[in-house]
C-alpha positions in Angstrom: -13.3 8.6 -17.7 -11.9 6.6 -20.5 -8.1 6.5 -20.9 -8.3 8.5 -24.2 -10.5 11.3 -22.6 -8.1 11.4 -19.7 -5.1 11.7 -21.8 -6.8 14.5 -23.7 -7.7 16.2 -20.3 -4.3 15.9 -19.1 -2.9 17.6 -22.2 -5.3 20.4 -21.8 -4.3 20.9 -18.0 -0.5 20.7 -19.1 -1.0 23.2 -21.9 -2.9 25.5 -19.5 -0.1 25.3 -16.9 2.4 26.1 -19.5 0.5 29.2 -20.8 0.1 30.5 -17.1 3.5 29.7 -15.6 5.8 28.2 -18.1 6.7 25.6 -15.5 5.2 22.7 -17.8 5.9 22.3 -21.6 3.8 19.7 -23.5 2.6 19.3 -27.0 3.4 18.4 -30.6 7.1 17.9 -31.0 8.0 18.5 -27.3 10.0 16.0 -25.2 10.1 13.4 -28.1 12.6 10.6 -27.2 13.7 7.6 -29.4 13.6 4.0 -28.1 14.2 0.7 -29.8 10.6 0.2 -30.1 9.5 3.6 -31.4 9.3 7.3 -30.4 7.9 8.4 -27.0 6.3 11.8 -26.2 6.7 13.0 -22.6 6.5 16.5 -21.2 8.9 19.0 -19.6 8.2 20.1 -16.0 10.4 22.7 -14.3 13.1 21.8 -16.9 13.0 18.1 -16.3 12.0 15.9 -19.3 9.5 13.5 -17.8 8.0 10.2 -19.1 5.4 8.1 -17.4 4.1 4.6 -18.0 6.7 3.5 -20.5 6.3 -0.1 -21.4 9.6 -1.9 -21.0 8.1 -5.3 -21.7 4.9 -7.2 -21.9 3.8 -10.6 -20.5 1.1 -13.2 -20.4 -0.1 -14.2 -17.0 2.4 -16.5 -15.1 4.9 -16.2 -18.0 8.1 -14.5 -18.4 8.2 -10.9 -19.8 9.1 -10.5 -23.4 10.1 -7.4 -25.4 7.4 -4.8 -26.0 6.4 -4.7 -29.6 7.4 -1.8 -31.9 4.9 0.9 -32.8 4.4 3.3 -35.5 4.4 7.0 -35.0 4.8 8.7 -31.5 3.4 7.0 -28.4 2.3 9.2 -25.6 4.0 8.8 -22.2 2.0 11.2 -20.1 0.1 9.0 -17.6 1.4 6.6 -14.9 1.0 3.0 -16.0 -0.8 0.2 -14.2 0.5 -1.5 -11.1 0.6 -5.1 -10.1 -2.7 -6.6 -8.8 -2.9 -6.4 -5.0 -5.3 -5.7 -2.2 -5.8 -1.9 -1.8 -8.8 -2.1 0.7 -6.5 -1.2 3.7 -9.0 -3.4 5.7 -7.4 -3.6 9.2 -4.8 -0.9 8.6 -3.6 0.4 11.8 -2.7 3.7 10.1 -5.3 6.3 9.9 -5.1 9.2 7.4 -1.4 9.4 7.2 -0.6 12.8 8.7 3.1 12.1 8.6 3.5 9.2 6.2 5.6 10.3 3.2 2.2 11.0 1.4 -1.2 12.3 2.2 -2.8 9.2 1.0 -1.3 6.5 -1.4 -2.3 6.8 -5.1 -4.6 3.8 -6.1 -3.7 3.0 -10.0 -5.4 0.6 -12.2 -4.1 -2.9 -11.7 -2.9 -5.4 -14.3 -0.5 -8.4 -14.4 0.8 -6.8 -17.6 2.2 -3.8 -15.6 5.7 -4.0 -17.0 6.1 -0.1 -17.1 8.6 2.5 -15.9 9.0 6.2 -15.4 11.9 8.5 -16.3 13.1 11.9 -15.2 16.0 13.5 -16.9 17.5 16.9 -17.3 18.1 16.5 -21.0 17.9 14.2 -24.1 21.6 14.6 -25.0 24.7 12.5 -24.9 26.0 13.6 -21.3 26.1 10.1 -20.1 24.6 11.0 -16.6 24.5 8.4 -13.9 21.2 6.4 -13.9 19.5 5.7 -10.6 16.8 2.8 -10.9 14.3 3.1 -7.9 12.7 -0.2 -6.7 9.7 0.5 -4.5 8.7 -0.9 -1.1 5.9 -3.0 0.0 7.9 -6.3 0.5 7.4 -8.6 -2.5 3.6 -8.2 -1.9 2.4 -4.8 -2.8 3.2 -1.1 -3.7 4.0 0.6 -6.9 6.6 2.9 -8.5 4.4 5.9 -8.3 2.0 5.1 -5.3 4.0 7.6 -3.0 4.4 11.4 -3.8 8.0 11.2 -2.7 8.9 8.6 -5.2 8.6 11.4 -7.8 12.1 11.7 -9.3 12.0 15.3 -10.6 14.0 17.1 -7.8 16.6 14.2 -7.5 17.1 14.5 -11.2 17.4 18.3 -11.2 19.5 18.8 -8.2 21.9 15.8 -8.8 22.1 16.0 -12.7 21.1 12.2 -12.9 18.6 10.2 -14.7 16.0 8.7 -12.4 13.9 5.7 -13.4 11.2 4.0 -11.3 10.0 0.6 -12.1 6.6 -1.3 -11.8 6.6 -5.2 -11.9 4.5 -8.1 -10.9 4.0 -8.8 -7.1 2.7 -11.4 -4.9 1.0 -14.5 -6.3 1.1 -12.7 -9.9 4.8 -12.6 -9.6 5.9 -15.8 -7.7 3.4 -18.5 -8.2 5.5 -21.7 -9.1 4.0 -23.8 -11.8 7.4 -25.4 -12.6 6.3 -28.8 -11.6 3.6 -29.0 -14.3 5.4 -29.3 -17.5 7.8 -27.6 -19.9 5.4 -24.8 -20.6 5.6 -23.6 -17.0 9.3 -24.2 -16.3 10.0 -20.5 -15.9 6.8 -19.6 -14.2 8.2 -18.7 -10.9 10.3 -15.4 -10.0 8.3 -13.5 -12.6 8.5 -10.4 -10.4 12.4 -10.5 -10.5 12.4 -11.4 -14.2 10.3 -8.3 -14.8 12.9 -6.1 -12.9 15.7 -7.8 -15.0 13.7 -6.9 -18.2 13.4 -3.3 -17.0 17.2 -3.1 -16.6 17.8 -4.7 -19.9 15.4 -1.8 -21.3 17.6 0.7 -19.5 20.8 -0.8 -20.9 19.3 -0.5 -24.5 17.6 2.8 -24.3 18.7 5.1 -21.5 21.5 6.7 -23.5 18.7 8.3 -25.6 17.5 10.0 -22.4 21.0 11.5 -21.4 21.9 8.6 -19.2 24.9 6.3 -19.2 24.1 2.5 -19.5 27.4 1.8 -18.1 26.7 3.5 -14.8 23.6 2.3 -13.4 22.7 2.1 -9.6 19.8 0.2 -8.2 18.3 1.8 -5.1 15.3 0.6 -3.0 13.8 0.9 0.4 12.2 -1.8 2.6 10.9 -4.5 0.1 12.7 -2.5 -2.7 16.0 -3.0 -0.7 15.4 -6.6 -0.7 15.0 -6.6 -4.3 18.3 -4.8 -4.9 20.0 -7.5 -2.7 18.2 -10.3 -4.8 19.4 -8.7 -8.1 23.0 -8.8 -6.7 22.6 -12.6 -6.8 20.8 -12.9 -10.1 23.1 -14.0 -12.9 20.8 -12.6 -15.6 21.1 -9.2 -13.9 24.9 -9.3 -14.0 26.2 -6.3 -15.9 23.0 -4.5 -16.0 23.7 -2.4 -12.8 27.0 -1.4 -11.4 26.2 -0.3 -7.7 23.3 -0.9 -5.3 21.8 0.8 -2.3 19.6 -1.0 0.3 17.6 1.1 2.5 15.9 -0.7 5.5 15.7 -3.9 3.6 17.4 -7.3 2.9 16.4 -9.1 5.9 15.9 -12.6 6.7 12.6 -13.8 5.2 12.8 -11.1 2.5 16.0 -10.8 0.5 18.5 -12.8 2.6 16.5 -16.0 3.3 14.6 -16.7 0.1 11.9 -19.5 -0.6 13.2 -22.9 -1.5 12.0 -24.9 -4.5 10.2 -27.5 -2.5 8.2 -24.9 -0.5 7.2 -22.7 -3.5 6.0 -25.8 -5.4 4.0 -27.1 -2.3 2.3 -23.7 -2.1 1.3 -23.9 -5.6 -0.1 -27.5 -5.1 -2.3 -26.4 -2.2 -3.4 -23.1 -4.0 -4.7 -25.3 -6.9 -6.5 -27.6 -4.6 -8.2 -24.4 -3.0 -9.3 -23.3 -6.4 -10.4 -26.8 -7.5 -8.1 -26.7 -10.5 -6.3 -30.0 -11.4 -2.8 -30.0 -12.9 -4.4 -31.0 -16.2 -6.6 -27.8 -16.2 -3.7 -25.2 -15.6 -5.0 -23.0 -18.4 -8.2 -22.3 -16.2 -5.8 -20.2 -14.0 -5.7 -17.4 -16.6 -9.4 -16.9 -16.0 -9.4 -16.8 -12.1 -10.1 -13.2 -10.9 -7.2 -11.9 -8.9 -9.2 -11.5 -5.6 -10.1 -15.4 -5.8 -6.6 -16.2 -6.6 -5.0 -14.2 -3.8 -7.4 -15.7 -1.3 -6.6 -19.3 -2.3 -2.9 -18.6 -2.3 -2.9 -16.8 0.9 -4.6 -19.7 2.6 -2.0 -22.0 1.1 0.8 -19.7 2.4 -0.7 -19.9 5.8 -1.1 -23.7 5.6 2.4 -24.4 4.6 3.9 -22.1 7.3 1.9 -24.0 9.9 2.8 -27.4 8.4 6.5 -26.7 8.0 6.9 -24.5 11.1 8.3 -21.5 8.9 9.2 -18.8 11.3 9.7 -15.2 10.0 12.2 -12.6 11.3 9.7 -11.5 13.9 9.4 -14.8 15.3 6.0 -15.5 14.1 4.9 -18.6 12.1 4.4 -17.0 8.7 5.3 -17.4 5.0 5.2 -14.5 2.5 5.8 -14.3 -1.2 9.4 -14.1 -1.9 11.9 -14.9 -4.8 12.7 -18.6 -5.0 16.1 -20.1 -4.9 16.3 -22.7 -7.6 20.0 -23.1 -8.2 19.8 -21.5 -11.7 18.0 -18.0 -12.0 18.7 -17.4 -8.4 21.5 -19.9 -7.5 21.6 -19.1 -3.7 20.9 -16.7 -1.0 22.7 -13.5 -1.8 23.8 -12.7 1.8 23.2 -15.7 4.4 26.4 -16.9 5.8 28.5 -15.0 3.1 27.9 -12.4 0.5 27.3 -13.8 -3.0 30.5 -14.0 -5.2 28.5 -12.7 -8.1 28.4 -9.2 -6.6 32.0 -9.0 -5.4 32.8 -6.1 -7.8 29.5 -4.2 -6.9 29.8 -1.1 -4.6 27.1 -1.3 -1.9 25.5 1.3 0.5 23.2 -0.2 3.3 21.4 1.2 6.2 18.3 1.7 8.3 16.5 4.3 10.3 16.6 4.6 14.0 13.0 3.6 15.0 11.7 1.8 11.8 8.4 0.0 12.8 8.9 0.4 16.7 7.0 3.8 17.0 4.2 2.7 14.4 1.7 1.4 17.1 1.6 5.0 18.4 -0.1 6.1 15.1 -3.3 4.3 16.1 -4.1 6.9 18.8 -2.5 10.2 17.5 -4.9 12.4 19.5 -3.4 11.1 22.7 0.2 10.3 21.6 0.8 13.7 20.1 0.9 15.2 23.7 1.7 12.0 25.6 5.0 10.7 24.3 8.7 10.3 25.2 9.3 14.0 24.6 7.3 15.2 27.6 7.7 12.3 30.1 9.6 12.9 33.3 12.6 10.9 34.4 10.7 8.6 36.8 8.2 7.7 34.1 11.0 6.9 31.6 12.8 4.7 34.1 9.6 2.9 34.8 9.0 2.2 31.1 12.6 1.2 30.6 12.4 -1.4 33.4 9.1 -2.7 32.1 10.6 -3.2 28.6 14.1 -4.4 29.4 13.9 -5.8 33.0 17.2 -5.9 34.8 19.0 -4.8 31.5 17.3 -1.4 31.5 20.2 0.7 32.8 22.7 -1.0 30.6 20.4 -0.5 27.6 20.0 3.2 28.4 23.7 3.6 29.0 24.7 1.8 25.7 22.1 3.7 23.8 23.3 7.2 24.9 26.9 6.1 24.0 25.7 5.3 20.6 23.5 8.3 20.1 24.6 11.1 22.7 22.4 13.6 21.0 19.3 11.6 21.9 17.3 11.4 25.1 17.3 8.4 27.5 13.5 7.9 26.6 14.6 7.1 23.0 16.2 3.9 24.1 12.5 2.7 24.4 12.1 2.7 20.6 15.4 1.7 19.2 14.9 -0.7 16.3 17.1 -4.0 16.3 15.5 -6.1 13.6 16.6 -4.0 10.5 19.5 -2.4 12.3 21.1 -5.9 13.1 20.4 -7.2 9.6 21.9 -4.0 7.9 25.0 -4.5 10.2 25.1 -8.2 8.9 24.9 -7.3 5.2 27.7 -4.6 5.6 30.0 -7.0 7.5 29.4 -9.9 5.0 30.0 -7.5 2.0 33.1 -6.2 3.7 34.3 -9.7 4.1 34.6 -10.2 0.4 37.5 -7.8 0.1 36.0 -6.6 -3.1 34.2 -3.4 -3.9 33.6 -1.3 -1.0 30.4 -1.1 1.4 29.3 2.1 3.2 26.9 2.1 6.2 24.5 4.6 7.6 21.7 5.0 10.1 19.1 7.8 9.6 18.0 9.3 13.2 16.4 12.5 12.3 13.0 12.7 13.9 10.0 14.3 12.7 8.6 17.3 14.7 5.1 16.8 13.3 2.4 16.0 16.0 4.6 16.4 19.0 7.4 14.3 17.5 6.0 10.9 18.6 6.7 9.1 15.5 10.5 9.8 15.7 12.6 8.2 12.9 10.0 5.9 11.5 10.1 3.3 8.6 10.1 5.3 5.3 11.1 8.5 6.9 14.2 9.0 5.1 12.5 8.9 1.7 11.8 12.6 1.4 15.4 13.3 2.0 16.9 10.8 -0.3 14.6 12.0 -3.2 15.0 15.8 -2.1 11.2 16.0 -1.8 10.8 17.9 1.3 8.2 20.2 -0.4 6.1 17.1 -1.4 6.1 15.8 2.1 5.6 18.7 4.5 3.2 16.8 6.6 5.8 14.1 7.2 8.7 16.5 7.8 7.4 19.7 8.8 9.2 21.3 6.0 11.6 24.2 7.0 15.2 25.0 6.4 16.7 22.2 8.7 14.8 19.6 6.9 15.8 20.9 3.6 19.4 21.2 4.5 19.5 17.5 5.4 17.6 16.6 2.2 20.3 18.5 0.3 23.1 16.4 2.1 21.5 13.1 1.8 20.3 13.3 -1.7 23.9 14.6 -2.6 25.4 11.5 -0.9 23.0 9.2 -2.8 23.9 10.9 -6.1 27.8 10.9 -5.3 27.6 7.2 -4.7 25.7 6.6 -7.9 28.2 8.7 -9.9 31.5 7.5 -8.3 30.8 4.6 -6.0 31.6 6.7 -2.9 28.9 8.6 -1.0 31.6 10.7 0.8 32.6 8.9 3.9 34.7 6.0 5.0 34.0 2.5 3.8 32.8 0.1 6.4 34.9 -2.8 7.5 34.6 -5.0 10.6 37.7 -3.5 12.1 36.5 0.1 11.8 32.6 -0.1 11.9 32.4 3.2 10.2 28.7 4.4 10.0 27.3 7.7 9.0 24.6 8.9 11.2 22.2 11.2 9.4 20.5 13.9 11.7 20.5 17.8 11.8 24.4 17.5 12.0 25.5 14.2 10.2 28.2 12.5 12.1 30.7 9.6 11.0 30.9 7.1 13.8 33.0 3.9 14.4 31.5 0.9 16.2 28.8 3.3 17.7 26.2 0.7 18.4 28.0 -2.5 18.8 27.5 -2.6 22.5 23.9 -1.7 22.4 23.0 -4.4 19.6 24.9 -6.8 21.6 22.7 -6.4 24.6 19.5 -6.3 22.8 20.1 -9.2 20.3 22.9 -11.1 21.8 22.1 -14.4 19.9 22.3 -12.7 16.5 25.7 -13.7 15.2 27.2 -13.1 11.8 
């Protein structure tokens, strides 16, 4: 189906829906918004003005983004835009059809390095100056897209919070980070195109969002996993200064991604080996533009592995590995934003940071759901739990179990088998370093709610808070089980995120090293103080910050 035919078909579907239920309005003169490049036509769904695939910039391959050219007439914004080139084969994926991932299956969209587009949800095209929440998707700096997950849809968050929600697509992996700066003036700004794209999106928001009912002076960037790392990187990016005013990091910002970035020497060496793998000399760089993405990705991935091996680069999991990340060059990104201290550039930016209780620890259980749905920590007897705790923690088993139940008294002893320490310890570090600045406040949280789906074996897994943040329980019933309890928590959490975006305070005590204030989100949210210091101290005693 060609794009024109698809657009026409979509208009017909929207018109038929509008006629039958009046939930969707689309057609001539409906949802017309003005931007500095021209007029856009979106649609209205359940009272929310919606715009998909809005081009905020354009770019040549490996080059910085530039302003999208003006157009005549009205440009349709009905379809999702392209996403950055990436491997979508899922070869070797340990996850079967995702019965309780935040989606049924991820959307696979058309791919292009010219993927500088965003999506907007807003209650009205007026001058109400609503808070603006800019979503940065997960997938590390390697994969993903603004609309790849159902729960990334901003309609419900916009409606229930009376905010403008924006989600951003940008370049990723080798398309977003290949560093050609050693090869002449033309390529001096070739690296960090992924981050430059996001900055360009924020510039577009600054210049245009008032026409969509938003306040360009009250913009919050929020992201999960890799998106959280992107938010942290932006806090240390001078060109992003003033383009956003608050930040939320959800299960992101770890060493190796957002806190420990790639140095210039390493990024240039990866490029040198990539060119050799492709058989392209420095004098023939223009040939790169014609290299198919799959070939480029294979050559660069081989280079990443070689450099990690040669330079003994160890990731946060203790493995020898190097992944695409922003490059610290002393100028565009002057320093790591949160290494031994929090970057001074972000002293006046309020921050919220947190993780989920189990993160990736329960993920291996996905590989055999037919068994684990009925053979899991929820139905093991005490002797089996004790045996497993000893097998995992050795002579520290009783100390771990005791400290875990002090931290989370509403959990079971068996839950201590699956407590995440990697992202949790990093979240504690970010909160502490930010609090040390004695500037804008930082607020900490842990999401501990467990999905009841499939016997509850997945617990509070990586991404499980997303339906609650976006208030999209209805779009993720196979992830959450739906129901009143899940919806009640979604109402609480999405309101906290909106309150933080609106005022800089989500509704609980700011974190300091002295008080250790941390909100635990479960059926009954609880504000705690230093709740898991003992537990993390036992499990990762050498992690000091």
